[in-house]
C-alpha positions in Angstrom: 86.2 47.9 51.7 88.0 45.5 49.4 86.1 42.8 47.6 87.0 39.2 48.5 88.0 36.5 46.1 86.4 33.2 47.2 86.7 29.5 46.4 84.8 26.4 47.4 86.1 22.9 47.0 84.4 19.7 48.1 86.1 16.3 48.1 85.9 12.9 49.6 87.7 12.1 52.9 90.3 9.8 51.2 93.9 10.1 52.3 95.1 10.8 48.7 92.9 14.0 48.7 95.0 15.6 51.5 97.8 16.3 49.0 95.2 17.6 46.5 93.9 20.1 49.1 97.5 21.3 49.7 98.0 21.9 46.0 94.7 23.7 45.6 95.4 26.1 48.6 98.9 26.8 47.2 97.5 27.7 43.8 94.7 29.9 45.4 97.1 31.7 47.7 99.6 32.4 44.9 97.9 35.7 44.0 99.1 37.1 47.3 102.7 36.4 46.2 103.6 34.4 49.4 107.1 33.6 50.4 108.1 29.9 50.3 107.9 29.8 54.1 104.4 31.4 54.2 103.2 28.9 51.5 104.7 26.0 53.4 103.0 27.2 56.6 99.6 27.4 54.9 100.0 24.0 53.2 100.9 22.4 56.5 98.0 23.9 58.3 95.6 22.8 55.6 97.1 19.3 55.6 96.6 19.0 59.3 93.0 20.1 59.2 92.1 17.8 56.3 93.9 14.9 58.0 91.8 15.5 61.1 88.7 15.3 59.0 89.8 12.0 57.5 91.2 10.3 60.6 88.9 11.7 63.3 85.8 13.2 61.6 84.9 10.3 59.4 87.2 7.6 61.0 86.6 4.5 58.8 83.9 6.0 56.7 84.0 8.2 53.5 82.4 11.6 53.8 82.6 15.0 52.2 85.2 17.6 53.3 84.5 21.2 52.3 87.4 23.7 51.9 86.2 27.3 51.6 88.9 30.0 51.0 88.8 33.7 50.6 91.4 36.4 50.0 90.6 40.0 51.1 93.4 42.4 51.0 96.5 40.5 52.2 94.5 38.1 54.4 93.8 34.5 53.5 91.0 32.7 55.3 90.7 28.9 55.0 87.8 26.9 56.4 87.9 23.1 56.5 84.6 21.5 57.4 83.4 17.9 57.8 80.0 16.6 58.8 81.5 13.7 60.8 81.4 12.7 64.4 82.3 16.1 65.8 84.4 16.8 68.9 83.0 16.3 72.4 85.5 18.7 74.1 87.2 21.1 71.7 89.5 22.6 74.4 90.8 19.2 75.3 91.2 18.2 71.6 93.4 21.3 71.1 95.8 20.3 73.8 99.2 19.3 72.5 99.8 15.6 72.3 96.0 14.8 72.8 94.6 12.3 70.3 91.2 10.5 70.2 92.8 7.7 68.1 96.0 6.6 70.0 95.8 3.1 68.4 96.8 4.9 65.1 99.9 6.3 66.8 98.9 9.8 65.9 101.1 12.6 67.4 98.2 14.8 68.6 99.9 17.9 67.3 97.5 18.8 64.5 95.8 21.8 66.1 99.1 22.9 67.6 100.6 23.0 64.1 97.6 24.9 62.7 97.9 27.4 65.6 101.7 27.8 65.1 101.6 28.2 61.3 98.5 30.5 61.0 97.7 33.9 62.5 94.3 32.9 63.8 92.6 29.6 64.5 89.0 28.9 65.5 87.4 25.5 65.9 83.6 25.0 66.1 82.3 21.5 66.6 79.2 19.6 67.8 79.1 15.9 68.5 77.3 14.1 65.7 77.2 17.2 63.4 80.8 17.7 62.4 83.7 20.2 62.8 84.6 23.5 61.2 88.2 24.8 61.4 88.7 28.4 60.4 92.3 29.7 59.9 93.6 33.1 58.8 97.0 34.1 57.6 98.1 37.6 56.7 100.7 37.6 53.9 103.3 39.8 52.5 106.2 41.8 53.8 105.4 45.1 55.5 106.0 48.0 53.1 108.9 50.0 54.8 107.6 53.3 53.5 104.1 52.6 54.9 105.6 51.5 58.2 107.8 54.7 58.3 104.7 56.9 57.5 102.7 55.1 60.2 105.5 55.6 62.8 105.9 59.2 61.8 102.2 59.9 62.0 102.0 58.3 65.5 105.0 60.4 66.8 103.3 63.6 65.5 100.1 63.0 67.6 
């Protein structure tokens, strides 16, 4: 089993820290040699998760957002967590175009973007206790020799 490289960052839920989180995740993921498209996907997903913490989790208050990241093999895992108001109905919140703050003219597409740009998305939340968003992305182009070897091995069975 491969050993994971991990990172923990905590920052205040201020809008200017959303771009800071994007920069940090890009630097952390760089060791996987991502394509420009993969990097843009990761940064967008992190941006959406952090923005949700700022806008919905803490609303008009300042709180702490934790970003935990790990790389194991070619898989990047990112967790964004707040200790804010939490989500009453996660399933409803994940519906496209749903927003709990329509007065801010939010698009309600944050979770949809996270789901589209990452390979896996899990959301855990409890009202009054906060929200944890866990996202995974497998990076890198498949090695054609490994793919050929795998196909050949499967045909031989």
